[in-house]
C-alpha positions in Angstrom: 9.9 -38.1 -26.0 10.7 -34.4 -26.5 9.1 -34.5 -29.9 5.9 -35.9 -28.5 5.8 -33.1 -25.9 6.3 -30.6 -28.7 3.4 -32.0 -30.7 1.2 -31.9 -27.5 2.1 -28.3 -26.9 1.3 -27.4 -30.5 -2.0 -29.2 -30.3 -2.9 -27.6 -27.0 -2.1 -24.2 -28.4 -4.2 -24.8 -31.5 -7.1 -26.1 -29.5 -7.1 -23.0 -27.3 -7.9 -20.8 -30.3 -4.9 -18.5 -29.8 -3.1 -19.3 -33.1 -4.7 -20.1 -36.3 -3.1 -21.1 -39.6 -4.1 -19.8 -43.0 -2.9 -21.2 -46.2 -2.6 -19.4 -49.6 -5.4 -20.2 -52.0 -3.0 -21.9 -54.3 0.7 -22.8 -54.3 2.9 -19.8 -54.7 6.3 -20.2 -56.3 8.0 -17.6 -54.2 8.9 -16.7 -50.6 7.8 -13.7 -48.6 10.8 -11.5 -47.8 9.1 -8.4 -46.2 5.8 -8.1 -44.4 4.2 -5.2 -42.5 0.8 -4.8 -40.8 -1.3 -1.8 -41.5 -1.4 0.4 -38.3 -5.1 1.2 -38.6 -6.7 -1.7 -40.5 -6.6 -5.5 -40.5 -4.4 -5.6 -43.6 -1.0 -7.2 -44.2 1.3 -5.9 -47.0 3.9 -8.4 -48.2 6.7 -8.3 -50.6 7.8 -11.5 -52.4 11.3 -12.6 -53.4 10.6 -11.3 -57.0 9.3 -7.9 -55.6 5.6 -8.4 -56.1 3.6 -6.6 -53.5 0.5 -8.3 -52.0 -2.2 -6.9 -49.8 -4.2 -9.4 -47.7 -7.0 -9.0 -45.2 -6.8 -10.7 -41.8 -8.8 -13.6 -43.2 -6.2 -13.9 -46.0 -8.5 -12.5 -48.7 -6.2 -11.0 -51.2 -7.2 -7.4 -52.2 -4.6 -6.6 -54.8 -1.3 -7.6 -56.2 1.1 -5.1 -58.0 4.5 -5.5 -59.7 6.3 -2.1 -59.4 8.9 -3.2 -61.8 11.7 -2.5 -59.4 13.5 -4.5 -56.7 11.8 -3.7 -53.4 14.2 -3.6 -50.4 12.0 -2.1 -47.6 8.4 -1.4 -46.7 6.4 0.6 -44.2 2.9 2.2 -43.8 1.9 5.8 -43.3 0.6 6.5 -39.8 -3.0 6.7 -41.0 -2.7 3.4 -42.9 -3.8 4.9 -46.2 -0.4 4.7 -48.0 2.1 1.9 -48.2 5.7 3.1 -48.9 8.2 1.0 -50.7 12.0 1.5 -50.9 13.7 0.3 -54.0 17.2 -0.9 -54.9 17.8 2.1 -57.1 16.9 4.7 -54.4 13.3 5.4 -55.2 10.5 5.7 -52.7 7.2 4.5 -54.2 3.9 5.5 -52.5 0.9 3.3 -53.2 -2.8 3.8 -52.4 -4.1 1.2 -49.9 -7.5 1.1 -51.7 -6.3 -0.2 -55.1 -2.5 -0.4 -55.1 -2.1 2.4 -57.6 1.0 4.5 -57.4 0.6 8.0 -55.9 4.2 9.1 -56.1 7.6 8.0 -57.3 10.3 10.0 -55.5 14.1 9.7 -56.1 15.4 10.1 -52.6 18.7 8.2 -52.7 21.4 7.0 -55.1 21.6 3.5 -53.8 19.3 0.9 -52.2 16.9 2.1 -49.5 17.2 -0.6 -46.8 14.9 0.8 -44.1 11.9 3.0 -43.7 10.2 4.6 -40.7 7.1 6.9 -40.9 6.5 8.8 -37.7 3.5 11.0 -36.8 3.4 13.9 -34.4 2.0 12.6 -31.1 -1.1 14.6 -30.1 0.2 14.8 -26.5 3.3 16.7 -27.8 1.2 19.6 -29.0 0.7 22.7 -26.8 -2.2 25.1 -26.7 0.0 27.8 -28.3 0.7 25.6 -31.3 -3.0 24.9 -31.7 -3.6 28.7 -32.1 -0.9 28.8 -34.8 -2.2 25.7 -36.6 -2.4 26.1 -40.4 -5.5 26.6 -42.5 -5.3 26.1 -46.2 -7.2 29.1 -47.7 -6.8 28.1 -51.3 -10.2 26.4 -51.4 -11.9 29.8 -50.5 -10.8 31.4 -53.7 -10.2 28.6 -56.2 -12.0 25.5 -57.4 -10.4 22.1 -56.9 -6.8 22.0 -58.2 -6.5 20.8 -61.8 -5.2 17.3 -62.6 -3.0 15.9 -65.3 -4.4 16.5 -68.8 -5.3 13.5 -70.9 -6.6 14.3 -74.4 -6.8 12.1 -77.5 -5.0 9.2 -75.8 -1.8 11.2 -75.5 0.5 10.5 -72.5 1.5 13.5 -70.5 4.9 12.0 -69.7 6.8 10.7 -66.7 6.1 13.3 -64.0 6.4 11.1 -60.9 2.7 11.3 -60.4 0.1 8.7 -61.2 -2.4 10.7 -63.2 -4.9 7.8 -63.5 -5.6 8.0 -59.8 -6.7 11.6 -59.6 -9.0 11.5 -56.6 -6.5 9.7 -54.4 -3.7 12.2 -55.5 -5.9 15.2 -54.6 -6.7 13.7 -51.2 -3.1 12.8 -50.6 -1.9 16.3 -51.5 -4.5 18.0 -49.2 -2.2 17.7 -46.1 -3.6 20.6 -44.1 -6.0 18.2 -42.3 -3.3 15.7 -41.5 -1.2 15.5 -38.4 2.3 16.4 -39.0 4.3 13.3 -40.0 7.8 12.5 -41.4 9.0 9.6 -43.5 12.6 8.6 -42.7 14.5 6.6 -45.3 18.0 5.1 -44.8 20.3 3.6 -47.5 23.2 1.2 -47.6 25.7 4.1 -48.1 24.9 5.8 -44.8 22.4 8.5 -45.9 19.1 9.3 -44.2 16.5 11.4 -45.8 13.5 13.1 -44.2 10.3 13.9 -46.1 7.3 15.7 -44.6 4.1 13.8 -45.4 6.3 11.4 -47.4 6.5 13.8 -50.4 8.3 17.0 -49.4 12.0 16.5 -48.8 13.1 18.5 -45.8 16.4 17.2 -44.8 19.3 14.7 -45.6 22.3 13.7 -43.6 25.2 11.5 -44.5 26.4 9.6 -41.4 29.8 9.3 -42.9 30.2 13.0 -42.6 28.5 13.6 -39.2 31.0 14.5 -36.5 30.5 12.4 -33.3 31.7 14.1 -30.1 32.0 11.9 -27.0 32.5 13.2 -23.4 34.3 10.7 -21.3 36.2 11.3 -18.0 35.9 15.0 -18.5 37.6 14.8 -21.9 35.9 15.4 -25.2 36.9 13.1 -28.1 35.8 13.4 -31.7 35.0 10.4 -33.9 33.7 9.7 -37.3 32.1 6.6 -38.9 33.4 5.4 -42.2 31.9 3.1 -44.8 28.5 3.3 -43.1 25.5 1.2 -44.0 22.2 2.0 -42.3 20.1 -1.0 -41.1 17.4 0.5 -38.9 16.0 3.9 -38.2 13.3 5.0 -35.7 12.0 8.5 -35.1 10.4 9.2 -31.7 6.7 10.1 -31.6 7.5 13.6 -30.3 9.9 14.0 -33.2 12.7 15.0 -30.8 15.1 12.2 -31.5 16.1 9.5 -33.9 17.8 6.2 -33.1 19.6 4.3 -35.9 21.6 1.1 -36.2 24.4 1.0 -38.7 27.6 -0.8 -39.6 30.8 1.0 -40.2 34.4 1.7 -39.0 34.8 4.1 -36.1 37.6 6.5 -36.6 39.1 8.6 -33.8 39.7 11.9 -35.6 41.8 13.2 -32.7 44.2 10.2 -32.9 43.9 8.1 -36.0 46.4 5.6 -34.7 43.9 4.3 -32.2 41.7 2.9 -34.9 42.0 -0.9 -35.4 40.2 -3.9 -36.7 37.8 -3.8 -33.7 36.6 -0.4 -34.8 34.5 -2.1 -37.6 31.2 -3.0 -36.0 27.6 -2.4 -35.5 26.9 1.0 -33.8 23.9 2.7 -32.4 23.6 6.5 -32.9 21.3 9.1 -31.3 20.5 12.0 -33.6 18.9 15.3 -32.3 16.0 16.0 -34.5 14.3 18.5 -32.2 14.1 21.0 -35.2 11.1 18.9 -36.3 9.4 19.3 -32.9 10.3 23.0 -32.2 9.3 24.1 -35.8 6.7 21.6 -36.8 4.0 24.2 -37.2 6.2 26.2 -39.6 7.4 23.1 -41.4 3.8 22.0 -41.7 2.8 25.2 -43.4 5.7 25.4 -45.8 5.6 21.7 -46.7 1.8 21.9 -47.4 2.2 24.9 -49.7 5.4 23.6 -51.3 4.1 20.0 -51.9 1.0 21.4 -53.5 3.1 23.8 -55.6 5.2 20.8 -56.8 2.1 18.9 -57.8 0.8 21.9 -59.8 4.2 22.4 -61.4 3.9 18.8 -62.7 0.5 19.6 -64.0 1.8 22.7 -65.8 4.8 20.7 -67.2 2.5 18.0 -68.5 0.1 20.6 -70.0 2.9 22.3 -71.9 4.3 19.0 -73.1 0.9 17.8 -74.2 0.1 21.0 -76.1 3.5 20.7 -77.8 2.8 17.1 -78.9 -0.8 17.9 -80.0 0.2 20.9 -82.1 3.3 19.2 -83.5 1.1 16.3 -84.7 -1.3 18.7 -86.5 1.6 20.6 -88.1 3.3 17.4 -89.3 0.2 16.6 -91.3 0.1 20.1 -92.6 3.7 20.1 -93.8 3.3 16.6 -95.2 0.5 17.6 -97.4 1.9 20.9 -98.6 5.4 19.4 -99.2 4.2 18.0 -102.5 4.1 21.5 -104.2 7.9 22.1 -104.5 8.2 18.7 -106.3 5.5 19.6 -108.7 7.1 23.0 -109.4 10.4 21.2 -110.3 8.6 18.6 -112.4 7.0 21.4 -114.5 10.4 23.1 -114.9 9.4 26.1 -112.9 11.9 28.2 -110.9 9.3 29.8 -108.6 8.8 28.8 -104.9 5.7 27.7 -103.1 5.5 31.2 -101.5 5.6 32.9 -105.0 2.8 30.6 -106.2 0.5 31.4 -103.3 1.2 35.1 -103.6 0.1 35.0 -107.2 -3.0 33.1 -106.1 -3.6 35.8 -103.5 -3.8 38.7 -106.0 -6.1 36.8 -108.3 -3.6 36.2 -111.2 -3.5 33.1 -113.3 -2.7 29.9 -111.5 0.3 27.9 -112.8 -0.2 24.3 -114.0 1.9 23.1 -111.0 -0.3 24.9 -108.5 -3.4 23.9 -110.3 -2.4 20.2 -110.2 -1.4 20.6 -106.5 -4.8 22.1 -105.5 -7.0 19.9 -107.6 -5.2 16.5 -107.6 -2.5 16.3 -104.9 -4.3 18.1 -102.2 -7.9 18.0 -103.3 -11.0 18.9 -101.4 -10.9 15.9 -99.2 -7.3 16.4 -98.2 -7.8 20.1 -97.5 -10.8 19.3 -95.3 -8.8 16.7 -93.4 -6.0 19.2 -92.7 -8.5 21.9 -91.6 -10.3 19.4 -89.3 -7.0 18.3 -87.8 -5.8 21.8 -87.0 -9.2 22.8 -85.7 -9.2 19.8 -83.4 -5.7 20.6 -82.2 -6.7 24.2 -81.5 -9.8 23.1 -79.6 -7.6 20.8 -77.5 -5.1 23.5 -76.9 -7.9 25.7 -75.5 -9.1 22.9 -73.2 -5.6 22.2 -71.8 -5.0 25.9 -71.2 -8.3 26.7 -69.7 -8.8 23.6 -67.6 -5.2 22.7 -66.6 -2.4 25.1 -67.4 -4.0 28.4 -66.4 -5.7 27.3 -63.2 -2.5 25.5 -62.2 -0.4 28.6 -62.7 -2.9 30.8 -60.9 -3.0 28.6 -57.8 0.8 28.3 -57.9 0.9 32.1 -57.9 -1.5 32.3 -54.9 0.4 29.7 -52.9 3.7 31.4 -53.6 2.3 34.7 -52.5 1.3 33.1 -49.1 4.8 31.6 -48.8 6.3 35.1 -49.6 4.2 36.5 -46.7 5.4 33.8 -44.3 9.0 34.5 -45.3 8.6 38.0 -44.0 7.8 36.6 -40.6 11.6 36.2 -40.0 11.4 35.3 -36.3 9.5 32.1 -37.1 10.4 31.1 -40.7 14.0 32.2 -41.1 15.0 29.4 -38.8 13.8 26.8 -41.2 15.4 28.5 -44.3 12.4 30.2 -45.9 14.3 33.1 -47.5 12.5 36.3 -48.3 14.6 37.4 -51.3 14.3 34.0 -52.9 10.6 34.0 -52.4 10.3 37.5 -53.9 12.2 36.3 -57.0 10.1 33.1 -57.5 6.9 35.1 -56.9 7.8 37.5 -59.7 8.7 34.6 -62.1 5.3 33.0 -61.6 3.7 36.4 -62.2 5.5 36.5 -65.6 4.3 33.0 -66.3 0.7 34.1 -65.8 1.4 36.8 -68.4 2.9 34.2 -70.8 -0.1 31.9 -70.5 -2.4 34.9 -71.4 -0.2 35.8 -74.3 -0.2 32.2 -75.5 -4.0 32.1 -75.4 -4.2 35.3 -77.5 -1.6 34.2 -80.1 -3.2 30.7 -80.4 -6.7 32.3 -80.9 -5.4 34.6 -83.6 -3.5 31.9 -85.4 -6.4 29.5 -85.4 -8.8 32.3 -86.6 -6.5 33.1 -89.5 -6.1 29.4 -90.3 -9.8 28.9 -90.4 -10.4 31.8 -92.8 -7.4 30.8 -94.9 -8.6 27.2 -95.4 -12.1 28.5 -96.2 -10.7 30.6 -99.0 -8.4 27.8 -100.3 -11.4 25.4 -100.2 -13.4 27.9 -102.3 -10.5 28.1 -104.7 -10.4 24.3 -105.1 -14.1 24.1 -105.7 -13.9 26.7 -108.4 -11.0 25.0 -110.1 -12.8 21.7 -110.0 -16.1 23.0 -111.3 -15.0 25.5 -113.9 -12.3 25.3 -116.6 -10.6 28.4 -115.4 -7.2 29.3 -114.0 -8.4 32.3 -112.0 -9.7 32.3 -108.4 -11.1 35.0 -106.2 -8.7 37.1 -104.2 -8.8 37.3 -100.4 -7.3 39.2 -97.4 -3.5 39.4 -97.8 -3.0 38.8 -94.1 -4.3 35.3 -94.5 -1.7 34.4 -97.0 1.0 36.1 -95.1 0.3 34.0 -92.0 0.1 30.9 -94.2 3.5 31.7 -95.8 5.0 32.0 -92.4 3.9 28.5 -91.6 5.4 27.3 -94.9 8.7 28.9 -93.9 8.6 27.2 -90.5 7.8 30.4 -88.5 5.0 28.9 -86.4 4.3 31.3 -83.4 2.5 28.6 -81.4 5.4 26.2 -81.8 7.8 28.9 -81.0 6.0 29.7 -77.7 6.2 26.1 -76.7 10.0 25.8 -77.3 12.6 26.9 -74.7 15.2 28.1 -77.2 13.2 30.8 -78.9 13.9 34.5 -78.5 11.3 37.1 -79.5 12.2 40.6 -80.7 10.0 43.5 -79.8 9.8 47.0 -81.2 11.3 50.0 -79.3 7.9 51.4 -78.3 6.8 48.2 -76.6 10.1 47.9 -74.8 9.8 51.5 -73.5 6.2 50.8 -72.4 7.3 47.8 -70.3 10.1 49.9 -68.7 7.5 52.6 -67.8 5.4 49.9 -66.1 8.3 48.8 -63.9 8.2 52.2 -62.3 4.7 51.4 -60.9 6.3 48.4 -59.0 5.3 44.8 -58.8 8.0 43.4 -61.1 11.6 44.2 -62.2 11.9 41.8 -65.2 11.8 43.9 -68.4 12.9 41.0 -70.7 10.0 38.6 -70.1 8.4 39.4 -73.5 11.6 38.1 -75.2 11.0 34.6 -73.7 8.7 31.9 -74.7 6.1 30.3 -72.5 8.2 27.1 -72.2 11.3 29.2 -71.3 9.4 31.2 -68.6 8.2 27.9 -67.1 11.8 26.5 -67.1 13.0 29.6 -65.3 10.2 29.3 -62.7 11.3 25.7 -62.1 14.9 26.7 -61.5 13.8 29.5 -59.1 11.5 27.1 -57.2 14.3 24.6 -56.9 16.6 27.2 -55.4 14.0 28.6 -53.0 13.0 25.1 -51.7 16.6 24.0 -51.4 17.2 26.5 -48.7 14.8 24.9 -46.1 16.2 21.5 -47.1 19.8 22.7 -46.4 18.9 24.7 -43.3 17.0 21.8 -41.6 19.7 19.3 -42.6 22.4 21.5 -40.9 20.4 21.4 -37.6 20.3 17.7 -37.2 23.3 16.6 -35.0 24.6 13.4 -33.4 24.0 13.4 -29.7 25.4 10.0 -28.7 27.2 6.9 -29.8 27.0 3.3 -28.5 29.2 0.7 -30.1 27.3 -2.6 -29.9 29.5 -5.4 -31.2 32.4 -5.9 -33.6 32.0 -7.5 -37.0 34.3 -8.4 -39.9 34.1 -6.3 -43.0 32.2 -9.1 -44.8 29.7 -9.4 -42.0 29.1 -5.7 -42.1 27.8 -6.0 -45.6 25.0 -8.3 -44.4 24.2 -6.4 -41.3 20.8 -5.3 -42.6 19.6 -8.9 -42.5 20.6 -9.3 -38.8 17.4 -9.3 -36.7 17.0 -5.9 -34.9 14.2 -3.7 -33.7 13.9 -0.1 -32.3 10.9 1.4 -30.6 9.9 4.3 -28.3 7.4 3.7 -25.5 5.6 6.4 -23.5 6.7 6.8 -20.0 4.0 6.1 -17.4 4.0 9.7 -16.1 3.3 11.2 -19.5 0.4 8.8 -20.2 -1.7 10.6 -17.6 -0.3 14.1 -18.2 -1.5 15.9 -21.4 0.9 18.8 -20.9 4.1 16.7 -21.1 5.5 14.0 -23.2 8.4 11.7 -22.5 9.4 8.3 -23.8 12.0 5.6 -23.4 13.8 4.0 -26.3 14.3 0.2 -26.5 16.8 -1.4 -28.9 16.6 -5.2 -29.4 19.0 -7.1 -31.6 20.6 -10.5 -32.2 24.4 -10.7 -31.6 26.0 -12.7 -34.4 27.6 -15.9 -33.1 31.3 -15.5 -32.2 31.1 -11.7 -31.8 32.1 -10.7 -28.2 32.7 -14.5 -27.7 29.0 -14.9 -27.4 26.8 -17.5 -29.1 23.1 -17.5 -29.5 22.4 -14.3 -27.6 19.8 -11.5 -28.0 20.4 -8.2 -26.4 17.8 -5.6 -25.1 19.0 -2.1 -24.3 16.9 0.8 -23.0 17.3 4.5 -22.3 20.1 5.1 -24.8 18.7 8.6 -25.7 18.2 9.6 -22.1 21.7 8.5 -21.2 23.1 10.8 -24.0 21.2 13.8 -22.6 21.7 13.2 -18.9 25.4 12.5 -18.4 25.1 12.6 -14.6 22.5 9.8 -14.4 23.7 6.4 -15.6 20.3 5.5 -17.1 21.6 3.2 -19.9 20.7 -0.4 -19.1 19.9 -3.8 -20.6 20.2 -7.5 -20.5 21.4 -10.4 -22.6 19.1 -13.3 -23.3 20.6 -16.7 -24.1 18.6 -18.8 -26.6 18.6 -22.6 -26.1 21.4 -24.1 -28.1 19.1 -26.2 -30.3 17.3 -23.1 -31.6 18.3 -19.9 -33.3 16.6 -16.6 -33.4 15.5 -16.0 -37.0 13.7 -12.7 -36.3 12.5 -10.5 -33.5 10.3 -7.4 -32.9 9.6 -5.0 -30.1 5.9 -5.0 -29.2 3.6 -2.7 -27.2 3.9 -2.3 -23.4 7.7 -2.9 -23.5 7.4 -6.4 -24.8 9.6 -8.2 -27.2 8.5 -11.1 -29.6 11.2 -13.6 -30.6 10.9 -16.1 -33.4 13.0 -19.2 -32.8 13.6 -22.0 -35.3 15.2 -25.4 -34.6 18.7 -25.9 -36.0 19.0 -28.5 -38.7 21.7 -30.3 -36.7 19.7 -30.6 -33.5 16.8 -32.9 -32.4 14.5 -29.9 -32.6 14.9 -29.5 -36.4 11.6 -28.8 -38.0 10.2 -27.2 -34.8 9.8 -23.6 -33.9 8.7 -21.3 -31.1 7.3 -17.9 -30.8 8.1 -16.2 -27.5 6.6 -13.0 -26.1 8.5 -11.5 -23.1 7.5 -8.7 -20.8 10.8 -6.8 -20.4 9.8 -5.1 -17.2 9.7 -8.5 -15.5 13.4 -9.1 -16.5 16.4 -7.9 -14.7 18.1 -4.9 -16.4 21.7 -4.1 -15.4 23.5 -0.8 -15.9 25.7 -0.5 -18.9 28.7 1.8 -18.7 29.8 4.0 -21.6 33.5 3.8 -21.2 35.7 5.0 -24.0 37.8 4.6 -26.2 34.8 3.9 -28.3 36.1 0.7 -29.9 35.6 -1.1 -26.6 32.3 -2.9 -26.5 30.7 -3.3 -23.2 27.7 -5.6 -23.8 29.5 -8.4 -21.8 28.8 -6.3 -18.7 25.1 -7.0 -19.0 23.5 -9.8 -17.0 22.9 -12.9 -19.1 19.5 -14.6 -18.7 18.6 -18.1 -19.8 15.4 -18.4 -21.9 13.5 -21.5 -20.6 10.9 -22.8 -23.0 9.4 -25.4 -20.7 8.3 -22.9 -18.0 5.8 -20.0 -17.7 8.6 -17.6 -18.9 6.4 -15.1 -20.7 4.0 -16.4 -23.4 5.4 -19.3 -25.4 3.8 -20.8 -28.5 5.0 -24.0 -30.2 4.9 -24.2 -34.0 5.5 -27.7 -35.5 7.1 -26.2 -38.6 10.4 -24.6 -39.4 10.0 -20.9 -39.7 11.9 -18.2 -41.6 11.8 -14.4 -41.8 9.9 -12.1 -41.7 8.0 -11.7 -38.4 5.2 -9.2 -38.8 3.8 -7.9 -35.6 0.9 -5.4 -35.2 0.7 -3.5 -31.9 -2.7 -1.9 -32.8 -4.3 -5.2 -33.6 -2.4 -7.5 -31.2 -1.5 -10.1 -33.8 1.7 -11.6 -35.3 2.1 -13.3 -38.6 4.9 -15.8 -39.3 5.8 -17.8 -42.4 6.8 -21.4 -42.5 9.0 -23.2 -45.0 5.9 -25.0 -46.3 4.6 -21.7 -47.7 2.0 -21.3 -45.0 1.1 -18.2 -43.0 0.3 -18.5 -39.3 -1.4 -15.7 -37.5 -1.3 -15.5 -33.7 -3.5 -13.5 -31.4 -0.8 -12.1 -29.1 -3.0 -10.4 -26.5 -5.5 -13.3 -25.9 -5.0 -14.9 -22.5 -4.6 -18.6 -22.8 -6.2 -20.8 -20.1 -5.8 -24.3 -21.3 -7.4 -25.9 -18.3 -10.7 -24.0 -18.9 -10.6 -24.9 -22.5 -10.1 -28.6 -21.7 -13.0 -28.5 -19.2 -15.3 -26.8 -21.7 -14.4 -29.4 -24.3 -15.1 -32.3 -21.9 -18.5 -30.8 -21.0 
């Protein structure tokens, strides 16, 4: 009888048009393990059990499929819906373009698996008029053409830079963050670390929860705690960037009295972190991160350019040495003790050519071989000029301009010293990039000279070969001695172009040049008198080290200003259960308070935390808990604002997933237990939390005492008008994907079907039935 009622309910719901079911175009031999709706478009990103990433439209049209080649452990969207972020098992954050799935960035943020992602954007209501006056304008476009992209010449690969150079237009748009609202990507890993990246690309902070001191004020006494063996499961940053709420497993240690720690200390805990540095200094952080992320992109362009020039020139020189290596063997075969250098010197002064040199020029090398070498070197030289003029030089010049702007900002100590923009470090890195500009110019001059001499040398040798082939003579015309000298240097391995592209080369300069450089220092602008001794590659390497040191200071400074404001132990677990805590259904969200929705000059929000309590913990079975005002209770100790309720799920069902929804609502996904009569049946329930009875929750310590039992327990009734209830005649599994902006939810059945429900559509079955009868 109950089964027939369930079928009728499902049929009625389907007839009303509220839910609709969409099936894959063909059977798919994998399960969906992660799913997330795009916040701005009707797009659903899904990750399969073998870590393929799929993007589908609302009508289930597949747009693209990618295989990142790594195990994907978490997913989220950028606030504007243009980028999907993937966390991997080996600690990388992969950023992919929504248009085509191509990778925009690969960033190593963690050392272990990234289990949760949250990308929060600065809420417009949290901005003040003063901040609008200080908003940042990127002036680079006034003085420079569009930034150069990765060089690609002759099929050569520029190397692994962390950038996807085949998607140049998307990368340039992604890097132009000055028009974006300030946003931060938060990533949490299974070892308790949380990283913060502005625009998802510029790392601005990192904290290890295992090392964060937790101070609790209870009964007028302050007690210090620390969490051990932490694993993050959920993170959520408020829209005004003031606070971050996280769920984690770990053992709570009383650092004031270690003897109080016991087995109950291992559990799931909720922490409130003060991230107000992001709010109070968002304008400064915006400016620095915009400049720094663009500089990092251009550094990768410069690195790829130097790498490609080295490869291109090395390939040409390998052919050169391969062809000319036959001469020493011929000299030995003819019983001659002279060297290759001696033979060409004799050729230079127009003396008789030896039989070995004659055979080498006429037979071994020949006119065709000589033309091939000349063409290869000419082609390499042309490509060097292209890379320098179109990639390396403009990249270095824009880096120099952007660093000069950062140097100016660093001198505004009252605003930028608080985020770690150090004036001395910026002075040093600005000088180093100036020296790199000089090195690029020097390389261009040296390369032009070498290529000119090579061209003339090969013309002379070709003339010699033609004479030896056409006339029975052993004499050839003489030429400029400088041509042969440069050629002999190449035979001896003294290649100035190669030396400038290697980091371990040291150049010696005459005394007059050294004194001239020292005199220039007097005029100011730089203090480095040894830069001419370094190669182009070495100067670039020193710039990288200097940039790393300069940008590490804001990272360290911001990290030190993120503090723990509050702790709420939720429920105890065994050590083995703590390892699987990331799979326990949980959701965190911030909702605007009603007063701030109508007041543009203020912004306040209330945090909601919803989670399933594992069976047996706290002697509870089949319960879901909802808690609100955790952050407010941490900041207002006099007002007991922390409250919540427990929701008892019918015994024949279990909660497989849940999600907080807009307007303080919560969506539950219930599936029938295999041992009950409801096996094979599922429900999706949407509850309005404001209609439920919240009870106060005390924060009594010692902290290893869990107080959730104090909350009022409510029974969830599926056969009444208790919120919105949808019956689904299939067993369901995780994940539950809910879109607040589109008002839809997607669930996945064990039959490999996807069911999408319109959550906000009012259901009036009586009217539907009447219309059908008419």
